[in-house]
TORLO-54433 format. One record per residue (C-alpha): x, y, z; residue in three letters. Coordinates in Angstrom, 1 decimal. Layout:
TORLO-54433
atom east = X&north = Y&up = Z&type = ala;
...
This chain:
TORLO-54433
atom east = 12.9&north = 1.4&up = -19.1&type = unk;
atom east = 9.4&north = 2.3&up = -17.9&type = unk;
atom east = 9.5&north = -0.9&up = -15.6&type = unk;
atom east = 12.9&north = 0.0&up = -14.0&type = unk;
atom east = 11.7&north = 3.7&up = -13.6&type = unk;
atom east = 8.5&north = 2.7&up = -11.8&type = unk;
atom east = 10.5&north = 0.5&up = -9.5&type = unk;
atom east = 12.8&north = 3.4&up = -8.7&type = unk;
atom east = 10.2&north = 5.9&up = -8.3&type = unk;
atom east = 8.1&north = 3.7&up = -5.8&type = unk;
atom east = 11.3&north = 2.9&up = -3.9&type = unk;
atom east = 11.3&north = -0.6&up = -4.5&type = unk;
atom east = 14.9&north = -0.8&up = -6.0&type = unk;
atom east = 17.6&north = 1.2&up = -4.8&type = unk;
atom east = 19.3&north = 3.9&up = -7.1&type = unk;
atom east = 22.9&north = 2.3&up = -6.2&type = unk;
atom east = 23.0&north = -0.9&up = -8.3&type = unk;
atom east = 25.6&north = -2.4&up = -6.0&type = unk;
atom east = 22.7&north = -2.8&up = -3.4&type = unk;
atom east = 20.2&north = -4.0&up = -6.1&type = unk;
atom east = 20.5&north = -7.9&up = -5.4&type = unk;
atom east = 20.8&north = -7.8&up = -1.5&type = unk;
atom east = 17.7&north = -5.3&up = -1.6&type = unk;
atom east = 15.6&north = -7.5&up = -3.9&type = unk;
atom east = 16.7&north = -10.6&up = -1.8&type = unk;
atom east = 15.4&north = -9.1&up = 1.4&type = unk;
atom east = 12.1&north = -7.6&up = -0.1&type = unk;
atom east = 11.3&north = -11.2&up = -1.6&type = unk;
atom east = 12.0&north = -12.7&up = 1.9&type = unk;
atom east = 9.7&north = -10.1&up = 3.5&type = unk;
atom east = 7.0&north = -10.9&up = 0.9&type = unk;
atom east = 7.7&north = -14.5&up = 1.4&type = unk;
atom east = 7.2&north = -14.3&up = 5.2&type = unk;
atom east = 4.0&north = -12.2&up = 5.0&type = unk;
atom east = 2.4&north = -14.8&up = 2.7&type = unk;
atom east = 3.5&north = -17.6&up = 4.9&type = unk;
atom east = 1.9&north = -15.9&up = 7.9&type = unk;
atom east = -1.5&north = -15.0&up = 6.4&type = unk;
atom east = -1.9&north = -17.8&up = 3.6&type = unk;
atom east = 0.1&north = -20.9&up = 4.9&type = unk;
atom east = 3.4&north = -22.5&up = 3.7&type = unk;
atom east = 5.2&north = -20.8&up = 0.8&type = unk;
atom east = 5.0&north = -24.0&up = -1.3&type = unk;
atom east = 4.7&north = -24.3&up = -5.0&type = unk;
atom east = 0.8&north = -24.5&up = -4.4&type = unk;
atom east = 0.5&north = -21.5&up = -2.0&type = unk;
atom east = 3.0&north = -19.4&up = -4.4&type = unk;
atom east = 0.0&north = -19.9&up = -6.6&type = unk;
atom east = -2.4&north = -18.8&up = -3.9&type = unk;
atom east = -3.9&north = -22.3&up = -3.8&type = unk;
atom east = -4.0&north = -25.0&up = -1.2&type = unk;
atom east = -4.6&north = -28.7&up = -1.6&type = unk;
atom east = -8.2&north = -28.5&up = -2.1&type = unk;
atom east = -7.7&north = -25.8&up = -5.1&type = unk;
atom east = -8.9&north = -22.9&up = -2.6&type = unk;
atom east = -6.9&north = -20.0&up = -1.3&type = unk;
atom east = -5.8&north = -20.8&up = 2.2&type = unk;
atom east = -7.0&north = -17.8&up = 3.9&type = unk;
atom east = -10.2&north = -17.7&up = 1.8&type = unk;
atom east = -12.1&north = -16.2&up = 4.7&type = unk;
atom east = -11.2&north = -13.7&up = 7.3&type = unk;
atom east = -12.5&north = -16.2&up = 10.0&type = unk;
atom east = -10.0&north = -18.8&up = 9.0&type = unk;
atom east = -7.1&north = -17.0&up = 10.2&type = unk;
atom east = -6.4&north = -14.5&up = 13.1&type = unk;
atom east = -7.0&north = -11.1&up = 11.8&type = unk;
atom east = -7.1&north = -7.8&up = 13.5&type = unk;
atom east = -10.1&north = -5.4&up = 12.5&type = unk;
atom east = -8.0&north = -3.5&up = 10.1&type = unk;
atom east = -6.8&north = -6.7&up = 8.3&type = unk;
atom east = -10.2&north = -8.2&up = 8.3&type = unk;
atom east = -11.8&north = -4.9&up = 6.8&type = unk;
atom east = -9.1&north = -4.7&up = 4.0&type = unk;
atom east = -9.3&north = -8.5&up = 3.1&type = unk;
atom east = -13.0&north = -8.1&up = 2.7&type = unk;
atom east = -12.7&north = -5.0&up = 0.7&type = unk;
atom east = -10.0&north = -6.7&up = -1.5&type = unk;
atom east = -12.2&north = -9.7&up = -2.1&type = unk;
atom east = -15.2&north = -7.4&up = -3.2&type = unk;
atom east = -13.0&north = -5.5&up = -5.5&type = unk;
atom east = -11.0&north = -8.4&up = -7.1&type = unk;
atom east = -14.4&north = -10.1&up = -8.1&type = unk;
atom east = -15.5&north = -7.0&up = -9.9&type = unk;
atom east = -12.1&north = -6.5&up = -11.8&type = unk;
atom east = -12.2&north = -6.4&up = -15.4&type = unk;
atom east = -15.5&north = -8.2&up = -15.8&type = unk;
atom east = -15.1&north = -8.5&up = -19.6&type = unk;
atom east = -11.8&north = -10.5&up = -19.5&type = unk;
atom east = -12.1&north = -13.8&up = -18.9&type = unk;
atom east = -8.5&north = -14.2&up = -17.4&type = unk;
atom east = -9.8&north = -12.3&up = -14.1&type = unk;
atom east = -12.5&north = -14.6&up = -13.6&type = unk;
atom east = -10.0&north = -17.7&up = -13.1&type = unk;
atom east = -9.8&north = -18.8&up = -9.5&type = unk;
atom east = -6.0&north = -18.8&up = -9.4&type = unk;
atom east = -5.7&north = -15.3&up = -10.8&type = unk;
atom east = -8.1&north = -13.8&up = -8.1&type = unk;
atom east = -6.3&north = -15.7&up = -5.4&type = unk;
atom east = -3.1&north = -14.1&up = -6.5&type = unk;
atom east = -4.7&north = -10.8&up = -6.8&type = unk;
atom east = -6.0&north = -11.2&up = -3.3&type = unk;
atom east = -2.7&north = -12.1&up = -1.8&type = unk;
atom east = -0.9&north = -9.3&up = -3.5&type = unk;
atom east = -3.3&north = -6.5&up = -2.5&type = unk;
atom east = -3.7&north = -8.0&up = 0.9&type = unk;
atom east = 0.1&north = -8.0&up = 1.6&type = unk;
atom east = 0.6&north = -4.7&up = 0.0&type = unk;
atom east = -2.4&north = -3.2&up = 2.4&type = unk;
atom east = -0.7&north = -5.0&up = 5.1&type = unk;
atom east = 2.8&north = -3.7&up = 4.4&type = unk;
atom east = 1.6&north = 0.0&up = 4.1&type = unk;
atom east = -1.0&north = 0.5&up = 6.7&type = unk;
atom east = -0.9&north = 4.3&up = 6.2&type = unk;
atom east = -2.4&north = 3.9&up = 2.9&type = unk;
atom east = -4.2&north = 0.7&up = 3.7&type = unk;
atom east = -6.2&north = -0.7&up = 1.0&type = unk;
atom east = -7.5&north = 2.0&up = -1.5&type = unk;
């Protein structure tokens, strides 16, 4: 119940169960479009956050056209992701760091009033 409660409280899912499927489909498409815009094609490799060479496609702000707002957010996110849970090995995995960068960056772009905090 906790998972469902948070989705409702964060306005991710609608209260009306009849709108649930269409709302989730729309939100997933929005996320997919943002990932494609900032991180490249939404292929099985980019879903993992990695390009053909094993690195995140938008690994530096200079590789893609970013506004100052986006560049500052991405820079801070990368710093924080590297510092996340230093005692837990999974957070040092490049794939996990790429996924966290992608998720936090798209969240910051999606909610510019909050930015990345």
